[in-house]
N, C-alpha and C positions, 0 to 999 in steps of 0.2 A: 511614785514609781511602783511598778508591779513586782511583787515578790516572786522570785524564780523558784521553781521546784528543785528538789535535790537531783543530783545526777542520776541516781538509781531510779527515781520516779520517772524521769524523762526517758531513760533507756527501757524501762518496763512499758511505758506508753508506746514507744516506737516498736518494740517487739510484738505488742498486741495488735497494732493497727496498720503497720506499714504494708505487710503483704496483702491483707484484705482490701486495703485502699487501692493498691496497685492492680489487683484483679478486677475491681470495680471499674477502674479507668479503662482497662483493656476491653472489658465487656461493653462499656459505653461506646468506644470506638467501633466495635463490631456491630452494635445495634444501628449506629448511623450508616455503616456500610450496607447493612441489610435493608435499611429504609430508603436508600437511593432509588431503587426501581419503583417504589411506591409513591414517590413524590409527584404531585400533580403538576402538569405543564401549565405555566402561567403566560403562555403566548397569547397575543391578541392585540388589536390596534386600539381598542377602547374598552371601557368597563362592561359594556353589554356583551361583547364577545368573551371576555374573561369569565363573567358570571355564567354564561352558557356552558363553558368548559368545566367550570367548577361543579355545575349541576350534573354533568355527565361523569364526573370523577369524585363523587361524594365520599366513597370509601377511601380512595387514596388521600383525599384532603384531610379527613379526620384521623385515619390510622397512620398514614405516612408522616404527615406534617404535624399533627396534633399530639398523637400518643407516642410514637416511636422516638421522634426528636426530643420530646419532653422527657421521656424516660432516660435517654442517653445523657442529657444534660444533668439530670439528677444523679446519675452514676458517677459524675465527675466531682460531686461534693466531697466524698471521703478523701480524695487526693488533695484537694484544696485545704481541707480541715487538717490533715496530717502535716502538710507543709507549714501552714500558718501557726499551728499549735507547737510544732517543733521549733520554729523560729522564735516564737514568744517565750519558749522555755529556755532560750539561750541568751536573750537580751531583754533588759527591762524597758527598752525604748519602744517595743511593740505593745501597744495598749490592748488590754483584754477585750474591750468591745470590738476591736478590729477583727477578732476571730469570727464574728458574725458575717463578715464579708464572704466567707466560704459558703454561706447558706442563702443569703438574701438574693443575690443576683441569679443563681441557678434556679431557685424556687420560683421567683417572679417570671423569669424567662420561660420556664416550662409551663406554668399556669397560663401565661399570656398566649403561648402557642396553641393550646387547646381551646381557649376562648376565641381566638381569631378564626380557627378552623371551624368551630361551631357557628360563629356569626356569619362567616362567608357561606357556609352550607345553607343556613336559613335564608339569607338574602338571595342566594342563587335559586332556591326553590320558589320564593315569592316572585322573582323576576320572570322565571319561565312560566309561571301560572298567570301573571298579569300582562305580559308582553303582547300576546296575540290580540287582546281586546284594545290595548293602546294603539297598536299598529292599525287595526281596522278602523278605529275612530279617526286616526290621523289621515288615512287614505280617503275616507269619505269626505272629510272637510276639504282636502286638497282637490278632490274631484268636483265638489260643489262650487268651488271658486277657482277655476283653472287659470284665469287671467289675473294679472295684477290689478289692484284697485287704485284709482287715482283720487287723491284728496286735495282740496284747495285750502290753502292756509293763508288767511289775510295777513298782510304785513302792516306794521305800525308806521306812522310818519317818521321818516329818517331824520327830520330836523327842520328848522325854520331859518330862512335867510332874510335879511333886511337890506333894502337898497336906499341909501340916503339921497334925498332930493331937497336941496337948499335947507330949509328948517323943519321939514316934516319927514317922518319915517313910515314907510308902507311895508308891513310884513308880507312876505311871500313864502308860503309853505310848499315843500315838494314832497311827494310820496312815491313809493315804488309800487308797481303792480303786484297783485296777489301771486304767490308762488304755489306750485302744485308738486307733490311728492308721489312717486309711484313705487309700490312694493314689488320686489322681485318674485315672479311666479315660481312655485315649487311643484315638482312632480309628486305623484302619490308615493313613490318609493323614497324620495328624499324626506317627505313628511314622516313616513313610517320610521326611517332611520333616526331622525331627530327625536321622535317620540320614544324609541328604545333607549337612546342615550340619556334622555331626561329621566326616564323611569329608573334606569340603573343608578344614576347619580342620587336621585331622591331616596332610593332604598338603602344605599350605602350610608347616606348621611343620617337616616332615621334609625339605624340599627344600634340599639343601646349595648348589646353584647359585643358588637364589633368595636364600638368606641371604647368601652372599658378594656377590652383586650389590647387595643392599640396603645392605650395609655400605660397599661401594665407592662407591655413589651418594651416601651421606651424606657421606663424606669428600670426594669430588669436588665436591659441591655447596658445602660449606663453603670449600674451596680456591678455587673459582671466584668465590664471593661476595667473599672477601678480595682476590682479584686485581682484581675490578671496583671495589673501594674504593681499593686502594693505587695502582693504575696511573693512573686518571683524576685522582686527587688530586695526584700528582707531575707529571703532564702540565700541570695547571693552574698549579702553582707555578713551573714552568719556562717557562710561556708557550706550550706546544704546543697546548693546548686552551683555549677560552674558558671562563669560569665557568659559562655556561649548559650547554654540552655536557658538561663534566666533572661538574657536580653532577647532571645528568640520568643519566649513566651510573652514578654512585655510587648514586643512589636506585633505579634499576632493578635494580642488583645486589642491593641489600638486599631488594627486593620478591620475589626468588626464594624467600626463606625465609618470606614472609608470604602472598603471593598466587601460586598456581600459574600463572595466566595472565600473570604478569609477564614470562615468557619472550618473548612476542610483542612487547612494547615494547622489550625488550633486542635483539631481532633487528633492529628498525627502527633502533635506535641504532648497531649494528654496520654496517648498510648505509650510514648517513649518514657515519660515520667512514671507511668504505671509499671513498665518493665523494670525501671530502676528501683522503685520501692519494693517490688516483688523479688528483687535481686536476680532477675533473669536477663538483665542487660549485660553485654559482653564486658564493658568497662566497670570497674569497681565503683562503689559509691564514694563521694568525698569523705575524708577522714573525720569531719565534724559529726557525722551520724554515729559512728562507733565511739567517739570520744565523749559524747554527751555534753559537749560545750561548744561554744562558738569558736571556729578557727577561720577568721577572715582570710580572704585571698590577699597575697602581698600586693601592695600598690607599687607604682613606678618608683616612688621614693625609697621604698624598702628594697627593691631590686637593685637600684643604683643606676647611674648613667651607663650607656653602652660604651664599649672600648673604642678608643680613637682609631681612625682609619690608618692602616699600615702598622699598627702595633700588634704584632703576633703574640699570642699567649706563650709564655715560656721561652722567648727568644733572648739569647745572650749575645752581646756584641763582642767581637774579638777574633783572633786568628784561630786556626785549628791546630797549632803547634802544641805538643805535649809539654807541660811544665813539670820539671822534676821536683820531687818533694824535698823540702828543707829539713835538715836534721835538727833534732831537738837538743838542747844542751844536756850533757852527760854529767852525772854525779852532782847535779845542782850547783856547778861552779859559776853559773851566771854568764857563761860564754855567749857572746853575741852570735846570732844565727849567721849561717854562711851567706855570702853575697849571692844575689840572684844571678843565675847563669852558670854556676859551678856544677860540675858533674859529681857523681857519687865517688868516683876514683880520686878526684882532686881533694875531696873532703877527707878521704881515708889517709892520703899522704900527709895532710896537715895535722891529723890526729897523731900519726906516727912521729912527726917531727916534734910535736909538743910532748909526747911521751918520752 
């Protein structure tokens, strides 16, 4: 089990890092908002059209997608670090190596984005430079052979049949005539389009930078998603995040694998958590932050079952008639209390008769 720091050490760490981490998260969200107009358009029916657009938008590809997005993701690291470090300081069940989750996913994701942008830019430049020659060669070949060519393909004997005649057998073989195949003629434009598509596919497959960047992005994405599941979960268990914000961060992290636009919801989540850590959010932080220890949220068992239907709180059955107060025995003589229903005047008359 991991030794926990003292309460004062944990409070000192939070006082030193919470506000800077929150400001970094807010800046990261602003950087992504600024980078949106610089994102390259990825429209196109095939790889050839997309590479042509990437060539025309090289600056947007490298600056918008490679640099700004990577910088914004790096600015989210302090928030993740403060959250996981604060949770690990409140429970021994969070392993120290798990703190590295705050760094591995964002760093790999940022580096992979820059590698992919550089690789796509290089492939797009090569495609634009080589495509005219490939198209010209394909048109010339299509013009030289405008009609389809017919080829004759001999067929093998399909089998041997035998016809019995008394005690002798005469084999009779049957064969099928040769078959001819005709290729479909292509126009020069069709040949040029196929040549462009083949060139784009070959260049994408042969780019080492693009392949390394794609692998790094896949690993970084998985690491980032796991961090966004593990860290909010333990922050909720130690009372650092409410159930709503913890479950929302977890769901948005999983959405990165399912919906590409889930990144925008995650950016808003980081911005809100940053406002909380900077203490600029309207609602106060959960009490576990200032207590320096884990204050788990009460479970349903701790809250208890809900009241039964029809049972109003504080409801007393009975009539609304006033009940007169019973007189206490005087002088400690142990006299029995008056019967229920007697008025105060009747009790005074009884006392006078006894006197």
